[in-house]
C-alpha positions in Angstrom: 0.0 0.0 -0.1 1.3 3.5 -0.9 1.4 6.4 1.5 0.5 8.9 -1.4 -2.9 10.2 -1.4 -4.6 10.8 -4.7 -7.7 12.7 -5.7 -11.0 11.2 -7.0 -13.4 13.6 -8.6 -16.9 12.0 -9.4 -18.3 13.8 -12.5 -20.7 11.4 -14.2 -23.9 12.8 -13.0 -26.7 14.1 -15.2 -26.8 17.5 -13.6 -30.7 17.8 -14.0 -30.9 20.6 -11.5 -28.9 22.9 -14.1 -31.1 22.2 -17.0 -31.2 23.6 -19.7 -27.4 24.3 -19.6 -26.5 20.6 -18.5 -28.6 19.1 -21.3 -25.8 20.0 -23.6 -22.8 20.6 -21.4 -21.7 18.9 -18.1 -22.5 20.9 -15.0 -18.9 20.4 -13.9 -18.2 22.6 -17.0 -20.3 25.5 -15.9 -17.9 28.6 -15.8 -17.3 30.3 -12.5 -15.1 33.4 -12.8 -13.7 32.1 -16.1 -12.9 28.6 -14.9 -15.1 25.5 -15.4 -16.5 24.3 -12.0 -14.3 21.1 -12.2 -11.1 23.3 -12.6 -11.9 25.0 -9.1 -12.0 21.4 -7.8 -8.6 20.6 -9.2 -7.3 23.8 -7.5 -8.5 22.5 -4.2 -6.9 19.2 -4.5 -3.5 21.0 -5.7 -3.8 23.3 -2.6 -3.6 19.9 -0.7 -0.4 18.9 -2.2 -2.3 16.3 -4.5 -0.9 15.9 -8.0 -2.3 12.8 -9.3 -6.2 12.9 -10.0 -8.7 10.2 -11.2 -11.9 11.7 -12.8 -15.0 9.5 -12.8 -16.8 10.1 -16.1 -19.8 8.8 -17.8 -22.4 11.0 -19.3 -21.2 13.5 -21.6 -17.6 12.3 -20.7 -15.9 13.6 -23.9 -16.4 17.3 -23.0 -14.5 16.9 -19.6 -11.8 14.8 -21.0 -11.2 17.3 -23.8 -11.0 20.1 -21.2 -8.7 18.6 -18.5 -6.7 16.4 -21.1 -3.7 14.8 -19.1 -4.1 17.5 -16.5 -0.8 19.2 -17.2 -2.2 22.7 -18.0 -3.8 22.5 -14.4 -0.8 21.2 -12.6 -2.0 17.6 -12.1 -1.5 14.2 -13.6 -5.1 13.3 -14.7 -6.6 9.9 -15.6 -10.2 8.8 -16.1 -12.4 6.1 -14.7 -15.6 5.1 -16.7 -18.9 4.8 -14.6 -21.2 3.0 -17.3 -24.4 3.7 -15.2 -25.3 6.5 -12.8 -26.1 4.6 -9.6 -25.0 7.1 -7.0 -21.8 8.5 -5.4 -21.0 5.4 -3.5 -21.2 3.4 -6.9 -19.0 6.0 -8.6 -16.4 5.6 -5.8 -16.3 1.9 -6.1 -15.3 2.1 -9.7 -12.1 3.2 -8.5 -11.2 0.2 -6.6 -8.7 -1.4 -9.0 -6.9 2.0 -9.5 -6.5 3.4 -6.0 -4.2 1.2 -3.8 -3.9 3.9 -0.9 -5.7 6.7 0.8 -7.6 9.0 -1.4 -9.6 12.3 -1.4 -13.0 12.4 -3.0 -14.0 15.8 -4.0 -17.3 16.1 -6.0 -17.0 17.9 -9.4 -19.7 20.4 -8.6 -18.4 21.5 -5.3 -17.0 25.0 -4.5 -14.9 25.4 -1.3 -13.3 28.6 -0.2 -10.5 29.0 0.9 -9.2 26.3 -1.3 -6.2 25.6 1.2 -8.7 24.4 3.8 -8.4 20.7 2.5 -4.9 20.7 4.2 -6.7 20.5 7.7 -8.7 17.6 6.5 -5.7 15.7 5.2 -3.5 16.5 8.4 -6.2 15.0 10.6 -6.5 12.0 8.4 -2.8 11.4 8.3 -2.5 11.9 12.0 -5.5 9.7 13.3 -5.5 7.0 10.5 -9.3 6.5 10.3 -11.3 4.7 7.8 -12.6 8.0 6.8 -12.5 11.8 7.4 -15.4 13.9 6.4 -15.7 17.6 5.8 -18.8 19.0 7.4 -20.5 22.3 7.4 -23.3 23.9 9.5 -26.8 24.3 8.1 -30.2 25.5 9.6 -32.2 23.2 7.4 -31.0 19.6 6.8 -33.4 18.8 4.0 -31.7 17.5 0.9 -28.2 16.8 2.7 -26.4 13.8 4.1 -26.0 14.8 8.0 -23.7 13.7 10.7 -23.8 13.5 14.5 -20.6 14.4 15.8 -18.8 13.6 19.4 -15.7 15.7 19.6 -14.2 14.8 16.2 -15.7 11.2 15.9 -18.7 10.6 13.9 -21.3 8.5 15.8 -24.1 8.4 13.1 -24.9 9.4 9.5 -27.9 9.5 7.5 -28.6 10.6 4.0 -31.4 13.1 3.3 -33.4 12.5 6.5 -37.2 13.0 7.1 -37.7 15.8 9.6 -38.5 13.3 12.4 -35.3 11.5 11.6 -33.2 14.7 11.6 -34.2 15.8 15.3 -31.6 13.7 17.0 -28.8 15.2 14.8 -29.5 18.7 15.9 -27.1 20.5 18.0 -27.3 24.0 19.2 -30.2 24.5 16.7 -28.2 23.6 13.7 -27.1 20.4 11.8 -23.8 19.2 10.4 -24.2 18.5 6.7 -21.8 16.6 4.6 -19.9 18.7 2.0 -19.1 16.0 -0.4 -15.2 16.0 0.5 -14.0 12.8 2.1 -10.7 11.3 2.9 -10.9 7.6 2.5 -8.9 4.5 3.3 -9.3 1.6 0.7 -11.0 -0.3 3.6 -14.1 1.6 2.5 -14.7 -0.5 -0.5 -16.0 -3.6 1.2 -18.6 -1.4 3.0 -19.6 0.1 -0.4 -20.0 -3.3 -1.8 -22.2 -4.4 1.0 -24.4 -1.1 0.9 -27.9 -1.6 -0.4 -29.2 0.7 -3.0 -31.7 3.4 -1.9 -35.1 4.3 -3.2 -33.7 5.7 -6.5 -31.5 2.5 -7.0 -28.3 4.6 -5.9 -25.6 3.5 -3.6 -24.8 6.3 -1.3 -21.4 6.8 0.5 -23.3 8.1 3.5 -24.8 4.8 3.9 -21.5 2.9 3.4 -19.9 5.1 6.1 -22.8 4.5 8.5 -22.3 0.7 8.0 -18.5 1.3 8.9 -19.5 3.3 12.0 -21.8 0.4 13.1 -19.0 -2.1 12.6 -16.8 0.0 15.0 -14.6 1.6 12.3 -13.2 5.1 13.3 -14.9 7.8 11.0 -13.9 11.4 11.8 -15.6 14.8 11.0 -13.9 18.2 10.6 -16.3 21.3 10.5 -15.4 23.7 7.6 -14.1 27.2 8.8 -14.5 28.7 5.3 -17.6 28.1 3.1 -19.0 25.2 0.8 -21.6 25.7 -2.1 -23.0 23.1 -4.4 -22.6 24.4 -7.9 -25.2 21.9 -9.1 -28.1 24.4 -8.2 -29.0 27.6 -10.0 -29.3 29.6 -6.6 -25.9 28.7 -5.4 -24.3 29.2 -8.9 -25.7 32.8 -8.9 -24.8 33.3 -5.4 -21.2 32.4 -6.0 -21.0 34.7 -9.1 -22.5 37.6 -7.4 -20.3 37.3 -4.3 -17.0 36.7 -6.0 -17.3 38.9 -8.9 -17.5 42.0 -6.5 -13.9 41.6 -5.5 -12.5 40.1 -8.8 -9.5 41.8 -10.4 -10.9 41.4 -14.1 -7.5 42.2 -15.7 -5.5 39.7 -13.6 -8.3 36.8 -14.2 -8.3 37.8 -18.0 -4.5 37.4 -18.1 -4.4 34.1 -16.4 -7.0 32.7 -18.7 -5.3 34.1 -21.8 -2.0 32.5 -20.6 -3.6 29.2 -20.1 -5.3 29.4 -23.5 -2.0 30.0 -25.2 -0.2 27.2 -23.5 -2.9 24.8 -24.5 -2.7 25.9 -28.1 1.0 25.3 -28.1 0.5 21.6 -27.1 
């Protein structure tokens, strides 16, 4: 087993919440400040010192592969894993089993995290404690639509995916809930739990359910609360929120120069 931590970016979803844009182009390609959403994910991984990245592709895979290529324009070594059917995040992660021998970071292709260097705290905790998983969490007032966790110090005692209001009550702490961001550091020991996880109502295998199986089996699963901010780019409201907030402080000339330099380097390849 290797000690190198690699990145895994699931990007095979249909993106129905961003229709009509995502009917023609993968949601991970939506431009945020001149960069495709997935490029922001790559920058998060690079900020954590990760240089090898596997991207799970499926629907509309060609556009993503054309954009990222071998990853070199973005400072990483990129490779691709095909998910033939969209059966949930857990199923997407399971496709990487034959390719990843050691610990790895999962970062959803439609996630936006600032500051980008915050992933370092997650990696440091995982390296120190060596758990089965370390999960990045963030506080929300309404848990509807999220996977949520119950945290005791830094150890996760229970997880549930998109709970009903009655189920969510026991997860409430000081009037809020801890939602799962879609950023995980995982040990390969997660794969047997994913294999044993039963598909949910939509026929999807969820990583939240696999982690709950691991917790019930006595595995150590840790949680770290995000100090910055997390937004799901897969929703129109959050896409527009990001654009509005970040554009206010953007140096247009600097961003344009960076994108033009990248464009020229890609034309020269």
